[in-house]
C-alpha positions in Angstrom: 8.3 7.9 -12.3 11.9 8.7 -11.1 12.7 7.5 -7.6 15.3 9.2 -5.3 16.3 7.8 -2.0 18.1 10.9 -0.7 18.0 14.6 -1.5 21.6 14.4 -2.7 20.5 12.0 -5.5 18.4 14.7 -7.1 20.3 16.2 -10.1 21.3 19.8 -9.9 19.2 20.8 -12.9 16.1 19.1 -11.6 13.0 21.2 -11.2 11.4 23.6 -10.5 9.0 21.4 -8.7 5.6 21.3 -7.1 5.9 19.1 -4.0 3.5 17.2 -1.8 4.8 15.8 1.5 3.3 13.0 3.6 3.5 9.4 4.7 1.2 8.3 1.9 0.5 4.9 3.6 -1.9 3.0 1.4 -2.1 5.9 -1.1 -5.8 6.1 -0.3 -8.5 8.3 -1.7 -7.4 11.3 0.4 -3.8 11.0 -0.9 -5.0 10.6 -4.4 -7.0 13.9 -4.2 -3.9 15.6 -3.0 -1.9 14.1 -5.8 -4.5 15.2 -8.3 -4.1 18.8 -7.1 -0.3 18.4 -7.2 -0.4 17.4 -10.9 -2.8 20.3 -11.7 -0.5 22.9 -10.1 2.5 21.4 -11.8 0.8 21.5 -15.2 -0.3 25.1 -14.6 3.3 26.2 -14.0 4.2 25.0 -17.5 6.6 22.7 -19.2 9.7 21.7 -17.1 7.9 21.9 -13.8 8.0 18.5 -12.0 5.4 16.9 -9.8 7.1 15.3 -6.8 5.9 13.4 -3.7 8.2 13.5 -0.7 7.6 10.5 1.7 9.4 8.3 4.1 10.9 4.8 4.2 9.0 3.9 7.4 6.4 5.4 9.7 8.2 8.0 11.9 6.5 6.3 14.9 8.5 3.1 14.3 11.5 5.1 15.5 10.0 7.6 17.9 7.4 5.4 19.7 7.5 1.8 18.3 4.8 0.6 20.7 2.4 3.1 19.2 3.3 2.5 15.6 0.3 1.3 13.5 0.6 -1.6 11.0 1.6 -0.3 7.6 -1.0 -0.7 4.8 1.9 -0.9 2.2 5.6 -1.3 2.2 7.9 1.0 0.2 7.9 -0.9 -3.1 4.0 -1.1 -3.0 3.8 2.6 -2.1 6.1 3.5 -5.0 4.1 1.3 -7.4 0.9 3.0 -6.4 2.4 6.4 -6.6 3.8 5.6 -10.1 0.3 4.7 -11.2 -0.9 8.3 -10.4 1.3 9.8 -13.1 3.6 11.9 -11.0 7.1 12.7 -12.2 9.2 11.7 -9.2 9.2 10.5 -5.6 11.8 11.2 -3.0 11.8 8.5 -0.3 13.6 10.0 2.8 15.2 7.6 5.3 13.7 8.3 8.7 16.5 7.7 11.1 17.8 9.4 14.2 19.5 12.0 12.2 16.4 12.9 10.3 14.3 12.9 13.5 16.8 15.4 15.0 16.8 17.7 12.0 15.4 21.2 12.7 12.4 22.4 10.7 14.4 25.1 8.9 17.1 22.7 8.0 14.6 20.3 6.6 13.0 22.9 4.4 16.3 24.3 3.2 18.0 21.0 2.3 15.0 19.1 0.9 12.6 21.6 -0.6 14.9 24.5 -1.5 18.4 23.3 -2.2 17.6 20.0 -4.0 14.0 20.1 -5.2 13.8 23.8 -6.1 10.2 23.9 -4.9 7.8 26.5 -6.2 4.7 25.2 -4.5 4.5 22.9 -1.5 1.2 21.0 -0.7 0.6 19.7 2.8 -2.4 18.7 5.0 -3.6 20.9 7.9 -2.0 18.8 10.5 1.4 18.5 8.8 4.3 18.5 11.3 8.0 18.3 10.5 11.4 18.7 12.1 12.7 17.8 15.5 10.0 16.9 17.9 7.4 18.0 15.3 8.3 21.6 16.0 7.5 22.7 12.4 3.9 23.4 11.5 2.0 24.9 8.6 2.4 28.5 10.0 6.2 28.1 10.1 6.1 26.6 6.6 4.3 29.7 5.3 6.9 31.9 6.9 9.8 29.9 5.4 8.0 29.8 2.0 7.9 33.6 2.0 11.6 33.7 2.8 12.7 31.1 0.2 10.3 31.9 -2.5 7.8 29.0 -2.6 4.0 29.0 -2.1 2.3 26.8 0.5 -1.0 25.3 -0.3 -2.9 23.6 2.6 -5.2 20.8 1.4 -8.5 20.3 3.3 -9.3 16.8 4.5 -11.1 14.5 2.0 -14.4 13.6 3.6 -16.5 10.5 3.1 -19.9 12.2 2.8 -21.9 9.2 3.8 -20.5 9.3 7.3 -18.9 12.7 7.5 -15.5 11.4 8.4 -12.0 12.2 7.2 -10.6 9.5 4.9 -7.5 8.2 6.6 -5.2 5.1 6.9 -6.5 4.7 10.5 -10.0 4.3 9.2 -8.9 1.8 6.6 -7.3 -0.3 9.4 -10.5 -0.1 11.4 -12.8 -1.5 8.6 -10.3 -4.2 7.8 -10.4 -5.3 11.4 -14.1 -5.8 10.9 -13.6 -7.7 7.6 -15.3 -4.9 5.6 -13.1 -5.1 2.6 -15.7 -3.3 0.5 -15.5 -0.2 2.7 -11.7 -0.4 2.6 -11.9 -0.4 -1.2 -14.1 2.7 -1.1 -11.6 4.5 1.1 -8.5 3.3 -0.8 -10.0 3.8 -4.3 -8.7 0.2 -5.1 -9.0 -3.3 -3.6 -7.1 -3.8 -0.4 -4.4 -6.4 -0.8 -1.7 -8.4 0.9 1.7 -9.1 -0.7 3.9 -12.1 0.1 5.6 -15.3 -1.1 3.7 -18.5 -1.7 5.0 -21.1 0.7 4.3 -24.8 1.5 1.5 -25.4 4.0 -0.1 -28.6 5.4 -1.6 -29.3 1.9 -5.0 -29.9 3.6 -6.8 -28.0 0.9 -5.5 -30.3 -1.7 -6.7 -33.3 0.3 -10.1 -31.7 0.5 -10.2 -31.2 -3.3 -9.6 -27.4 -3.0 -5.8 -26.7 -3.3 -4.7 -23.4 -2.0 -1.7 -21.0 -2.4 -0.6 -20.2 1.2 1.0 -16.8 1.9 4.0 -16.5 4.1 3.1 -16.0 7.8 3.8 -12.2 7.8 2.7 -10.8 4.5 2.9 -7.1 3.7 -0.3 -5.2 4.5 -3.0 -5.3 7.1 -4.8 -8.7 7.2 -8.6 -8.5 7.3 -10.7 -10.2 10.0 -10.9 -14.0 9.9 -13.3 -15.3 7.3 -13.8 -16.3 3.7 -13.5 -13.7 0.9 -13.8 -13.4 -2.8 -10.9 -11.8 -4.6 -8.0 -12.1 -6.9 -4.5 -13.6 -6.8 -2.0 -11.6 -8.9 1.1 -13.6 -9.7 4.3 -11.7 -10.3 6.4 -14.8 -10.8 9.4 -16.1 -8.8 10.4 -13.7 -6.1 13.5 -11.6 -7.0 16.5 -11.3 -4.6 16.7 -8.3 -2.4 18.1 -5.2 -4.1 16.4 -5.5 -7.4 14.5 -2.6 -9.0 11.2 -1.7 -7.5 8.0 -2.5 -9.3 6.8 0.6 -11.3 9.9 2.7 -10.5 13.0 3.7 -12.5 15.7 3.4 -9.8 17.2 0.8 -7.6 15.7 0.3 -4.1 17.4 1.5 -1.0 19.4 -1.5 0.4 17.5 -1.6 3.6 13.9 -1.4 2.3 14.0 -5.2 1.7 12.0 -4.9 -1.6 9.7 -7.8 -2.6 9.8 -7.3 -6.3 8.8 -9.0 -9.6 11.3 -10.0 -12.2 11.4 -8.3 -15.6 9.5 -10.4 -18.1 5.9 -11.3 -18.8 3.1 -9.2 -17.3 1.6 -10.4 -14.0 -1.3 -12.9 -14.3 -4.5 -12.4 -12.3 -6.6 -15.3 -11.2 -10.1 -15.3 -9.5 -9.9 -16.8 -6.0 -11.8 -17.8 -2.9 -9.6 -16.6 0.1 -9.5 -18.0 3.6 -8.1 -16.2 6.6 -7.8 -17.8 10.0 -6.5 -20.9 11.8 -8.8 -23.4 10.3 -10.9 -24.1 13.5 -12.2 -27.5 12.2 -8.7 -28.8 12.8 -6.5 -28.5 15.9 -3.0 -28.5 14.3 -3.0 -24.9 12.8 -1.7 -22.7 15.6 -1.4 -19.4 13.6 -3.5 -17.4 11.3 -3.1 -18.4 7.6 -4.0 -16.5 4.4 -4.6 -19.0 1.6 -6.2 -18.6 -1.8 -8.0 -21.3 -3.8 -7.8 -20.3 -7.5 -11.0 -20.9 -9.3 -11.2 -23.2 -12.3 -7.4 -23.8 -12.5 -5.4 -26.9 -11.8 -1.7 -27.8 -11.8 -0.5 -24.3 -11.0 2.9 -24.3 -9.3 3.2 -21.0 -7.4 5.7 -22.0 -4.7 8.3 -19.3 -4.3 6.3 -16.8 -6.3 5.6 -13.2 -5.2 1.8 -12.6 -5.2 -0.8 -10.0 -4.3 -4.0 -11.3 -2.8 -6.7 -8.7 -3.5 -10.1 -8.7 -1.7 -13.4 -7.9 -3.4 -16.0 -9.0 -0.8 -16.6 -11.0 2.4 -18.5 -14.3 2.0 -18.7 -15.4 5.7 -17.0 -15.6 9.0 -14.7 -18.5 10.1 -16.7 -21.5 11.5 -15.6 -24.8 13.0 -17.4 -27.8 11.4 -18.2 -31.2 12.8 -16.1 -33.2 10.5 -14.7 -33.1 7.0 -17.8 -33.7 4.9 -19.7 -30.6 6.1 -16.6 -28.5 5.6 -16.2 -29.8 2.0 -19.8 -28.9 1.3 -19.3 -25.4 2.8 -16.1 -24.8 0.8 -17.9 -25.8 -2.4 -20.6 -23.3 -1.6 -17.9 -20.6 -0.8 -16.4 -21.2 -4.2 -19.7 -20.7 -6.0 -20.4 -17.6 -4.0 -16.9 -16.2 -4.8 -17.4 -16.9 -8.5 -20.8 -15.1 -8.4 -19.4 -12.1 -6.4 -16.4 -11.7 -8.8 -18.7 -12.0 -11.8 -20.9 -9.2 -10.4 -17.8 -7.1 -9.5 -16.5 -7.4 -13.1 -19.9 -6.5 -14.6 -20.0 -3.3 -12.4 -16.5 -2.3 -13.4 -17.4 -2.3 -17.2 
C-alpha cells in the first residue's frame, strides 16, 4: 500500500481512482464492508484503476471541539497498518489543521478528488460531511460529481443484526468501557488491542512469581474496564525512533504523527498472556491504572524498551482487593490457568 501525506505527493500519472473517504478510526467491520465495495468497484473498472482511502491524521473534533473529541481506537500508524492489510492500493492521510478546516467543500473536492486522485467513483456514508463548518453533504457531492465526472456511491450503515444497531467506533468504545472485549472483537472484526512501550514498574509481579510486562502509562488505544483478561502480547522489538517508516506502509511517516513503529528485521513474536488492568487494589502504592501482561510459560524475556501490542481475547474477572498476598497469589495462579484455557479454546475455534 502506498501512503501519501498530502494531495501534492500524489504523482501526476496516478489513477484513475475509486476513493472512499472517512475517519476509519479502528478500521472496524463497517469500515471493512465499505473497503470491500471499494475494491470491487476498482476491479470492475479494470486494470490501472486504483483503490484509495482518504482519511485524516487526527479526529477533526480534536481541533474543532477538543472537549468533545472521543478517544481514538488507533493512531495513524496502526490505522495504516490495518488499511494495508485490506489490500487497497493507497491511502491519503490528510493533515486536519486550521487551513483544512476552513477549506470550502468545492475546493476540497477539486483539489483532493479531482486534481490529484482523478476520482471516477467516490464512496461515502450517508452522514458524510466535509468542508468548512461541515457545509458539504452527500447532495452537494452528487452535484459536484456530475460536474467533474465522478460517480458518488452512498454506503448504507452496516448493522449488527443481533441488536439492530449500526456498527460504529462509538459502540466499540462503549463495550470496552464495560470490559466486553469479545463484543469489541465482533464489531472490529479483530481483537481489540493497545500499543505501547514496555517500561519498568514496581516489579511486584516478579516478587509474586508472575513477572509482567508493563505498558507505558498512556498506550495507544482505548483501555478496557479494570479486570483480568486473556490475550496475546505481540512483540515488535526495540522501539524505533520517531520518523521511521510506518508498519505496513511504503512511505515515511509525517513528522508530526509521532509513529511508534517496529524496526525492519525478524517478524513480530506473539506470546499468550494473562493481562491485568487497574491499580492493583490489594496494595496502596499504585496511584494510576496499569496495563500489565504476564506471558504464559516463558521466563527470562527482556522486553524493556520494546514496542508491543496487547491484544484481548476474553475477560476472566473484575478487579478485586485481597486480604493479603497469599490469597492474591492463589487467584493469579487460577487466572493464568483460565487464560491458558480461554486462549486454547480461541485457537481451536479459529482453525
